[in-house]
MDTraj code that builds the backbone (N, CA, C; nanometers):
import mdtraj as md
import numpy as np

residues = "MET LEU GLU VAL ASN VAL SER LEU ASN SER ILE ASP LYS VAL LYS SER PHE VAL ASN ASP ILE SER SER PHE SER SER GLU PHE ASP LEU VAL SER GLY ARG TYR VAL ILE ASP ALA LYS SER ILE MET GLY ILE PHE SER LEU ASP ILE SER LYS PRO ILE GLU LEU HIS VAL HIS THR GLU ASN ASP GLU GLU GLU ASP ILE MET ALA ALA LEU LYS PRO TYR LEU ALA GLU".split()
xyz = np.array([
    [7.4865, -6.3932, 21.4054],
    [7.3587, -6.3809, 21.3377],
    [7.3025, -6.2414, 21.3640],
    [7.2551, -6.1796, 21.2587],
    [7.1879, -6.0501, 21.2686],
    [7.0376, -6.0720, 21.2766],
    [6.9691, -5.9901, 21.3549],
    [6.8234, -5.9931, 21.3608],
    [6.7722, -5.8512, 21.3475],
    [6.6903, -5.8265, 21.2437],
    [6.6308, -5.6948, 21.2220],
    [6.4860, -5.7136, 21.1773],
    [6.4065, -5.6095, 21.1893],
    [6.2700, -5.6116, 21.1378],
    [6.2677, -5.5367, 21.0055],
    [6.2036, -5.5964, 20.9057],
    [6.1945, -5.5336, 20.7740],
    [6.0481, -5.5116, 20.7375],
    [6.0265, -5.4088, 20.6574],
    [5.8933, -5.3782, 20.6082],
    [5.8917, -5.4038, 20.4577],
    [5.8120, -5.5013, 20.4156],
    [5.8024, -5.5397, 20.2743],
    [5.6566, -5.5288, 20.2315],
    [5.6016, -5.4073, 20.2401],
    [5.4580, -5.3897, 20.2265],
    [5.4078, -5.3620, 20.0851],
    [5.4897, -5.3917, 19.9841],
    [5.4426, -5.3790, 19.8454],
    [5.5133, -5.4824, 19.7571],
    [5.4518, -5.5118, 19.6459],
    [5.5091, -5.6108, 19.5533],
    [5.6450, -5.5641, 19.5028],
    [5.6576, -5.4366, 19.4663],
    [5.7853, -5.3846, 19.4168],
    [5.8941, -5.3919, 19.5231],
    [5.8563, -5.3643, 19.6480],
    [5.9534, -5.3703, 19.7564],
    [6.0025, -5.5135, 19.7777],
    [5.9120, -5.6101, 19.7675],
    [5.9497, -5.7510, 19.7825],
    [6.0464, -5.7913, 19.6717],
    [6.0146, -5.7528, 19.5478],
    [6.1013, -5.7896, 19.4345],
    [6.2402, -5.7281, 19.4493],
    [6.2488, -5.6012, 19.4859],
    [6.3808, -5.5388, 19.4985],
    [6.4565, -5.5947, 19.6191],
    [6.3852, -5.6286, 19.7275],
    [6.4479, -5.6896, 19.8453],
    [6.5137, -5.8225, 19.8084],
    [6.4388, -5.9082, 19.7393],
    [6.4926, -6.0393, 19.6998],
    [6.6125, -6.0213, 19.6064],
    [6.6037, -5.9285, 19.5118],
    [6.7168, -5.9033, 19.4221],
    [6.8396, -5.8552, 19.4992],
    [6.8196, -5.7674, 19.5973],
    [6.9322, -5.7133, 19.6745],
    [7.0000, -5.8191, 19.7601],
    [6.9228, -5.9056, 19.8261],
    [6.9861, -6.0036, 19.9159],
    [7.0374, -6.1268, 19.8421],
    [6.9899, -6.1511, 19.7212],
    [7.0333, -6.2698, 19.6464],
    [7.1805, -6.2640, 19.6077],
    [7.2387, -6.1457, 19.6083],
    [7.3803, -6.1339, 19.5715],
    [7.4731, -6.1785, 19.6847],
    [7.4189, -6.2005, 19.8042],
    [7.5001, -6.2432, 19.9186],
    [7.4942, -6.3951, 19.9342],
    [7.6035, -6.4529, 19.9821],
    [7.6082, -6.5980, 20.0018],
    [7.5447, -6.6394, 20.1345],
    [7.5186, -6.5454, 20.2221],
    [7.4609, -6.5745, 20.3538],
    [7.3181, -6.6279, 20.3417],
    [7.2738, -6.6930, 20.4488],
    [7.1356, -6.7429, 20.4564],
    [7.0481, -6.6353, 20.5189],
    [6.9314, -6.6127, 20.4604],
    [6.8362, -6.5139, 20.5099],
    [6.7034, -6.5841, 20.5376],
    [6.6513, -6.5709, 20.6604],
    [6.5231, -6.6312, 20.6972],
    [6.4287, -6.5223, 20.7452],
    [6.3042, -6.5278, 20.6976],
    [6.2006, -6.4400, 20.7496],
    [6.1173, -6.5199, 20.8483],
    [6.0944, -6.4625, 20.9676],
    [6.0232, -6.5311, 21.0741],
    [5.8962, -6.4529, 21.1057],
    [5.7836, -6.5197, 21.0904],
    [5.6546, -6.4588, 21.1209],
    [5.5739, -6.5597, 21.2021],
    [5.5632, -6.5355, 21.3320],
    [5.4971, -6.6320, 21.4193],
    [5.5735, -6.7627, 21.4216],
    [5.5062, -6.8716, 21.3834],
    [5.5739, -7.0017, 21.3821],
    [5.6279, -7.0371, 21.2441],
    [5.6131, -6.9470, 21.1484],
    [5.6597, -6.9724, 21.0120],
    [5.7994, -6.9154, 20.9908],
    [5.8861, -6.9961, 20.9311],
    [6.0206, -6.9519, 20.8932],
    [6.0363, -6.9843, 20.7455],
    [6.0607, -6.8808, 20.6652],
    [6.0747, -6.9047, 20.5210],
    [6.2069, -6.8450, 20.4716],
    [6.2527, -6.8966, 20.3596],
    [6.3740, -6.8474, 20.2950],
    [6.3442, -6.7094, 20.2371],
    [6.4177, -6.6080, 20.2822],
    [6.3919, -6.4701, 20.2387],
    [6.4293, -6.4473, 20.0922],
    [6.5007, -6.5411, 20.0319],
    [6.5369, -6.5270, 19.8902],
    [6.4281, -6.5834, 19.7987],
    [6.3172, -6.6282, 19.8577],
    [6.2067, -6.6866, 19.7827],
    [6.0901, -6.5878, 19.7747],
    [6.0654, -6.5356, 19.6552],
    [5.9547, -6.4415, 19.6382],
    [5.8222, -6.5085, 19.6742],
    [5.8022, -6.6302, 19.6288],
    [5.6765, -6.7009, 19.6584],
    [5.6613, -6.7232, 19.8092],
    [5.7705, -6.7547, 19.8765],
    [5.7661, -6.7728, 20.0205],
    [5.7251, -6.6461, 20.0930],
    [5.7799, -6.5333, 20.0505],
    [5.7467, -6.4050, 20.1139],
    [5.5982, -6.3744, 20.0978],
    [5.5429, -6.4035, 19.9805],
    [5.4025, -6.3745, 19.9585],
    [5.3089, -6.4682, 20.0362],
    [5.3645, -6.5723, 20.0970],
    [5.2818, -6.6576, 20.1820],
    [5.2671, -6.5981, 20.3220],
    [5.3429, -6.4919, 20.3506],
    [5.3367, -6.4252, 20.4808],
    [5.2471, -6.3012, 20.4727],
    [5.2107, -6.2493, 20.5883],
    [5.1351, -6.1236, 20.5962],
    [5.2361, -6.0093, 20.5829],
    [5.2452, -5.9496, 20.4631],
    [5.3449, -5.8452, 20.4399],
    [5.2955, -5.7058, 20.4791],
    [5.1756, -5.6973, 20.5362],
    [5.1252, -5.5660, 20.5776],
    [5.1913, -5.5185, 20.7077],
    [5.2556, -5.6110, 20.7803],
    [5.3231, -5.5776, 20.9058],
    [5.4731, -5.6047, 20.8900],
    [5.5555, -5.5392, 20.9742],
    [5.6992, -5.5702, 20.9716],
    [5.7242, -5.7181, 21.0017],
    [5.8276, -5.7731, 20.9402],
    [5.8627, -5.9146, 20.9548],
    [6.0054, -5.9234, 21.0084],
    [6.0280, -6.0190, 21.0971],
    [6.1607, -6.0386, 21.1547],
    [6.2507, -6.1101, 21.0539],
    [6.3691, -6.0547, 21.0317],
    [6.4667, -6.1130, 20.9392],
    [6.5873, -6.1616, 21.0181],
    [6.6228, -6.2891, 20.9998],
    [6.7433, -6.3459, 21.0603],
    [6.8453, -6.3674, 20.9492],
    [6.9641, -6.3122, 20.9679],
    [7.0715, -6.3263, 20.8693],
    [7.1826, -6.4090, 20.9317],
    [7.2082, -6.5249, 20.8733],
    [7.3153, -6.6126, 20.9206],
    [7.4380, -6.5826, 20.8349],
    [7.5297, -6.5033, 20.8910],
    [7.6405, -6.4532, 20.8108],
    [7.7722, -6.4607, 20.8852],
    [7.8767, -6.4563, 20.8070],
    [8.0106, -6.4381, 20.8623],
    [8.0303, -6.2875, 20.8800],
    [8.1111, -6.2476, 20.9743],
    [8.1280, -6.1060, 21.0058],
    [8.1793, -6.0223, 20.8888],
    [8.2488, -6.0825, 20.7939],
    [8.3055, -6.0046, 20.6844],
    [8.1986, -5.9471, 20.5902],
    [8.0776, -6.0024, 20.5903],
    [7.9703, -5.9526, 20.5032],
    [7.8713, -5.8629, 20.5763],
    [7.8822, -5.8553, 20.7087],
    [7.7816, -5.7877, 20.7898],
    [7.7554, -5.6430, 20.7476],
    [7.8606, -5.5641, 20.7289],
    [7.8441, -5.4227, 20.6924],
    [7.7744, -5.4074, 20.5581],
    [7.8150, -5.4883, 20.4598],
    [7.7541, -5.4811, 20.3271],
    [7.6069, -5.5208, 20.3316],
    [7.5760, -5.6214, 20.4105],
    [7.4370, -5.6660, 20.4230],
    [7.3522, -5.5571, 20.4873],
    [7.4016, -5.4967, 20.5948],
    [7.3248, -5.3907, 20.6615],
    [7.3043, -5.2715, 20.5681],
    [7.4016, -5.2409, 20.4861],
    [7.3852, -5.1315, 20.3888],
    [7.2768, -5.1664, 20.2865],
    [7.2741, -5.2907, 20.2418],
    [7.1733, -5.3347, 20.1433],
    [7.0344, -5.3374, 20.2053],
    [7.0248, -5.3657, 20.3349],
    [6.8947, -5.3764, 20.4021],
    [6.8373, -5.2414, 20.4438],
    [6.9185, -5.1367, 20.4426],
    [6.8770, -5.0061, 20.4950],
    [6.7404, -4.9583, 20.4416],
    [6.7117, -4.9689, 20.3112],
    [6.5808, -4.9201, 20.2626],
    [6.4616, -5.0021, 20.3113],
    [6.4858, -5.1199, 20.3659],
    [6.3777, -5.2092, 20.4051],
    [6.3553, -5.2167, 20.5556],
    [6.4429, -5.1543, 20.6333],
    [6.4319, -5.1629, 20.7796],
    [6.3036, -5.0979, 20.8284],
    [6.2356, -5.1682, 20.9182],
    [6.1101, -5.1159, 20.9748],
    [6.1434, -5.0124, 21.0804],
    [6.0591, -4.9109, 21.0886],
    [6.0829, -4.8069, 21.1870],
    [6.0528, -4.8517, 21.3244],
])
top = md.Topology()
chain = top.add_chain()
for i, resn in enumerate(residues, 1):
    res = top.add_residue(resn, chain, resSeq=i)
    for name in ("N", "CA", "C"):
        top.add_atom(name, md.element.get_by_symbol(name[0]), res)
traj = md.Trajectory(xyz[None], top)
Protein backbone atom coordinates (compact mmCIF):
# COMPACT_ATOMS: atom_id res chain seq x y z
CA MET A 1 0.00 0.00 0.00
CA LEU A 2 1.22 3.47 -0.90
CA GLU A 3 0.53 6.45 1.36
CA VAL A 4 1.05 10.01 0.10
CA ASN A 5 -0.41 13.45 0.81
CA VAL A 6 -2.18 15.17 -2.08
CA SER A 7 -3.31 18.74 -2.56
CA LEU A 8 -6.69 19.05 -4.31
CA ASN A 9 -7.40 22.70 -3.61
CA SER A 10 -9.48 23.57 -6.68
CA ILE A 11 -12.44 22.17 -8.59
CA ASP A 12 -10.36 21.68 -11.76
CA LYS A 13 -7.66 19.86 -9.82
CA VAL A 14 -10.24 17.51 -8.29
CA LYS A 15 -11.76 16.73 -11.70
CA SER A 16 -8.39 16.01 -13.34
CA PHE A 17 -7.27 13.94 -10.30
CA VAL A 18 -10.36 11.72 -10.51
CA ASN A 19 -9.93 11.33 -14.28
CA ASP A 20 -6.25 10.39 -13.87
CA ILE A 21 -6.75 7.75 -11.16
CA SER A 22 -9.91 6.24 -12.67
CA SER A 23 -7.83 4.55 -15.36
CA PHE A 24 -6.18 2.33 -12.71
CA SER A 25 -7.77 -0.83 -11.33
CA SER A 26 -6.32 -0.19 -7.85
CA GLU A 27 -8.39 1.08 -4.92
CA PHE A 28 -7.78 4.70 -3.87
CA ASP A 29 -8.97 6.04 -0.48
CA LEU A 30 -8.74 9.60 0.79
CA VAL A 31 -8.39 9.81 4.58
CA SER A 32 -9.24 13.00 6.43
CA GLY A 33 -9.52 12.61 10.19
CA ARG A 34 -12.02 9.81 10.79
CA TYR A 35 -13.46 10.00 7.27
CA VAL A 36 -12.38 7.57 4.55
CA ILE A 37 -13.85 8.12 1.10
CA ASP A 38 -13.37 6.58 -2.34
CA ALA A 39 -10.91 8.87 -4.17
CA LYS A 40 -12.59 8.03 -7.49
CA SER A 41 -15.77 9.78 -6.29
CA ILE A 42 -15.92 13.49 -7.13
CA MET A 43 -18.88 13.99 -4.79
CA GLY A 44 -17.01 12.21 -2.00
CA ILE A 45 -13.97 14.45 -2.40
CA PHE A 46 -16.12 17.56 -2.17
CA SER A 47 -17.44 16.34 1.18
CA LEU A 48 -13.90 16.81 2.57
CA ASP A 49 -12.01 20.00 3.42
CA ILE A 50 -9.97 20.38 0.22
CA SER A 51 -8.19 23.54 1.41
CA LYS A 52 -5.61 21.35 3.21
CA PRO A 53 -3.54 18.39 1.97
CA ILE A 54 -5.36 15.05 2.25
CA GLU A 55 -3.84 11.64 2.91
CA LEU A 56 -4.20 9.22 -0.02
CA HIS A 57 -3.98 5.44 0.48
CA VAL A 58 -3.44 3.39 -2.67
CA HIS A 59 -4.13 -0.34 -2.41
CA THR A 60 -2.16 -1.65 -5.37
CA GLU A 61 -0.15 -4.50 -6.72
CA ASN A 62 3.52 -3.62 -7.23
CA ASP A 63 3.26 -3.78 -11.03
CA GLU A 64 1.16 -0.56 -11.12
CA GLU A 65 3.07 1.39 -8.47
CA GLU A 66 5.41 3.33 -10.80
CA ASP A 67 2.60 4.32 -13.17
CA ILE A 68 0.41 5.45 -10.27
CA MET A 69 3.19 7.57 -8.74
CA ALA A 70 3.80 9.19 -12.14
CA ALA A 71 0.08 10.01 -12.46
CA LEU A 72 -0.03 11.43 -8.91
CA LYS A 73 3.04 13.67 -9.33
CA PRO A 74 1.08 16.89 -10.14
CA TYR A 75 -1.09 16.42 -7.05
CA LEU A 76 1.53 15.61 -4.40
CA ALA A 77 1.52 18.02 -1.47
CA GLU A 78 4.76 19.74 -0.67
